[in-house]
C-alpha positions in Angstrom: -0.3 0.0 -0.1 1.7 3.2 -1.1 1.4 5.8 1.4 1.9 9.6 0.1 3.5 11.6 2.9 2.6 15.4 3.0 3.7 18.0 5.4 0.3 18.8 7.5 1.7 22.6 8.6 1.2 23.4 4.7 -2.4 22.0 4.3 -5.7 23.7 5.3 -8.3 21.1 5.7 -11.5 22.0 3.7 -13.5 18.5 3.5 -13.8 15.6 6.4 -15.3 12.4 6.1 -16.3 10.5 8.9 -16.5 6.7 8.7 -18.1 4.7 11.9 -16.9 1.6 12.4 -18.2 -1.4 14.7 -16.5 -4.7 14.6 -15.2 -4.1 11.3 -11.9 -5.5 11.9 -12.1 -7.6 8.7 -12.9 -4.9 6.5 -10.2 -2.5 7.7 -7.4 -3.3 5.2 -9.3 -2.7 2.5 -11.0 0.3 4.1 -7.6 2.3 5.0 -6.4 1.2 1.3 -9.6 3.2 -0.2 -9.0 6.2 2.2 -5.8 6.3 1.2 -6.5 6.2 -2.4 -9.0 9.3 -1.4 -6.3 11.3 0.3 -3.7 11.4 -2.4 -6.5 12.3 -5.1 -7.2 15.5 -2.9 -4.7 17.2 -0.5 -7.4 19.1 1.4 -9.6 16.5 2.6 -9.3 14.5 6.2 -10.6 11.4 7.1 -11.6 10.3 10.7 -12.5 6.6 11.1 -14.2 5.9 14.5 -14.4 3.0 16.5 -17.4 2.6 17.5 -17.4 0.7 20.7 -16.2 -2.0 19.3 -15.9 -5.8 21.0 -13.7 -7.0 18.3 -9.9 -6.4 17.5 -11.0 -3.2 15.5 -9.0 -0.9 17.6 -5.7 -3.0 17.6 -6.0 -3.2 14.0 -6.5 0.6 13.4 -3.9 1.3 15.5 -1.3 -0.7 13.2 -2.8 0.4 10.3 -2.8 3.8 10.8 0.6 3.9 12.6 2.8 5.2 9.2 0.1 7.9 8.4 -0.1 11.1 9.0 -2.9 11.4 11.5 -3.8 15.0 10.9 -5.3 13.4 7.4 -6.0 10.3 8.6 -6.9 9.1 12.1 -9.2 7.2 14.5 -10.8 8.2 17.5 -12.4 5.6 20.4 -16.1 5.5 21.6 -15.9 3.0 24.6 -19.4 2.5 24.9 -21.5 2.0 21.7 -24.6 4.2 21.9 -25.6 3.8 18.6 -24.7 4.6 14.8 -25.7 8.2 14.9 -23.4 8.9 18.2 -20.5 7.4 16.4 -20.8 10.1 13.3 -21.6 12.8 15.6 -18.3 11.9 17.4 -16.5 12.0 14.4 -18.0 15.2 13.2 -17.0 16.9 16.6 -13.3 16.0 15.5 -13.4 17.6 11.9 -12.0 20.3 10.8 -13.4 21.0 7.3 -16.2 23.3 6.3 -17.7 20.4 4.4 -18.4 17.6 6.0 -19.6 13.6 5.7 -19.8 10.2 6.7 -20.1 7.0 4.9 -20.3 3.4 6.0 -17.1 1.3 6.8 -18.2 -2.4 5.3 -17.1 -0.8 1.6 -20.7 -1.3 0.5 -20.3 2.5 -0.1 -16.7 3.4 -1.6 -15.1 6.1 0.5 -13.7 7.7 -2.9 -17.4 8.4 -3.6 -16.8 11.4 -1.4 -15.0 13.1 -4.2 -18.2 13.2 -6.5 -20.2 15.1 -3.4 -17.3 17.6 -3.4 -17.1 18.1 -6.9 -20.8 19.0 -7.2 -20.7 21.2 -3.7 -17.9 23.1 -5.2 -19.9 23.9 -8.1 -22.5 25.2 -6.8 -23.4 29.3 -6.3 -23.9 28.9 -2.0 -22.0 25.6 -0.6 -23.4 26.2 2.7 -26.9 25.3 1.8 -26.3 22.2 -0.6 -27.0 18.9 0.8 -25.1 16.0 -1.5 -26.1 12.5 -0.9 -25.5 9.3 -3.2 -28.0 7.2 -4.7 -27.5 3.3 -4.9 -27.3 1.3 -7.8 -26.9 -2.7 -8.6 -28.7 -3.5 -5.4 -31.2 -6.5 -4.9 -34.6 -6.2 -5.7 -35.5 -6.8 -2.1 -33.3 -3.9 -0.9 -34.8 -1.6 -3.7 -38.5 -2.7 -2.7 -37.8 -1.6 0.9 -36.4 1.6 0.0 -39.5 2.3 -2.5 -41.7 1.1 0.5 -40.1 3.7 2.9 -40.2 6.6 0.8 -43.7 5.9 0.6 -44.0 5.8 4.5 -42.0 9.1 4.7 -43.9 11.0 2.3 -47.3 10.1 4.0 -45.8 10.7 7.7 -43.5 13.8 7.1 -45.2 15.5 3.5 -41.9 15.5 2.0 -40.2 13.4 -1.0 -37.2 11.2 0.6 -35.5 8.7 -1.8 -32.9 6.1 -0.8 -32.4 7.7 2.7 -29.7 5.7 3.9 -27.4 5.8 0.7 -24.0 6.9 1.1 -22.1 9.6 1.4 -24.3 12.1 3.4 -22.2 15.1 2.7 -23.2 19.1 4.2 -21.7 22.3 5.4 -20.2 22.8 8.9 -23.1 25.5 9.0 -25.7 23.2 8.7 -24.5 20.8 11.3 -24.2 23.4 13.6 -28.1 24.7 13.0 -29.4 21.1 13.9 -31.1 20.6 17.1 -30.0 17.2 19.1 -29.6 14.6 16.3 -30.6 11.4 16.8 -27.9 8.5 18.0 -29.2 5.6 16.3 -29.7 4.8 12.4 -32.2 7.4 11.9 -29.8 9.8 11.7 -29.7 9.4 7.9 -33.3 10.5 7.9 -33.2 13.3 10.4 -30.3 15.1 8.7 -31.6 14.6 4.8 -35.1 15.7 6.0 -34.2 18.8 7.7 -32.3 19.8 4.5 -35.5 19.1 2.4 -37.3 20.9 5.1 -35.3 24.0 4.8 -34.9 23.9 1.2 -31.5 23.3 0.6 -30.5 22.5 -2.7 -30.5 18.7 -2.7 -27.7 17.2 -4.8 -27.5 13.3 -5.7 -25.3 11.4 -7.6 -25.0 7.8 -8.6 -22.9 5.3 -6.8 -22.7 1.6 -6.7 -23.6 -0.4 -4.1 -21.3 -3.5 -3.3 -21.6 -6.7 -1.6 -20.1 -6.2 2.1 -16.6 -7.5 1.9 -16.6 -9.2 5.5 -18.9 -10.0 8.4 -22.7 -9.4 8.7 -24.2 -5.9 8.7 -27.1 -4.9 11.0 -29.7 -4.9 8.2 -29.0 -7.6 6.0 -32.0 -10.0 6.5 -35.8 -9.6 6.3 -36.5 -9.6 9.9 -33.9 -7.1 10.5 -35.0 -4.8 7.7 -38.7 -5.0 8.9 -37.4 -4.5 12.5 -35.0 -1.0 11.1 -38.3 0.1 9.1 -40.5 0.1 11.9 -38.1 1.8 14.3 -37.5 4.6 11.2 -41.5 4.8 11.4 -41.4 5.4 14.8 -38.8 8.0 14.7 -40.7 9.3 11.6 -43.8 9.9 14.1 -41.7 11.7 16.7 -40.0 13.8 14.3 -43.7 15.1 12.6 -44.6 16.0 16.4 -41.5 17.6 17.1 -42.1 19.7 13.9 -45.6 20.7 14.5 -44.5 21.9 18.0 -42.0 24.5 16.7 
């Protein structure tokens, strides 16, 4: 794996990508390799990998993999107790230095290098602070597309806005947008919350195609039919609460 050594004192970080990991030790070699490729493509990017309370050897593997990298551009932080996917993302965002922020998954079903597509679209906008950029997945199994269509319909009925492929990655936005949010959720509904807030506030929504790959190793939280149903139900409950909050404020 080639590692590009850059003097951090002459670099201003403009873009920050957070990647939360939970028991992803088997995917970390490939993940770090893709992050290294991303950093070599653009020098004002940093990547923060969050060890989100992993109970396997993720922390040990990360420490070994990252020891030869400039920590200012590729580093990890540890959350001792997993309080949820969203909490891991928020901890990572708190560590970021860029004015444009984002997150993606660690399982490589979403390629970290897709962050470059979002950056390109945002840089072409008239006001980068009011752009919300998100991938749109292609190449997924029928059952996954079915659940995506179903949840999009449910969210439209509950919240009154059209949201498509809510959990696609990466998710990219301005620091100004992040600061303006009130108590983002700590679980998997964080994707819905950010996306909905951007639409509700009439941000420019920028979507771009990304390939949806098979998970390299391990099993994700949402791969079985029962898990998909359970996750969908939790999302519906959160959406009802979000609608109530919006009406009250």
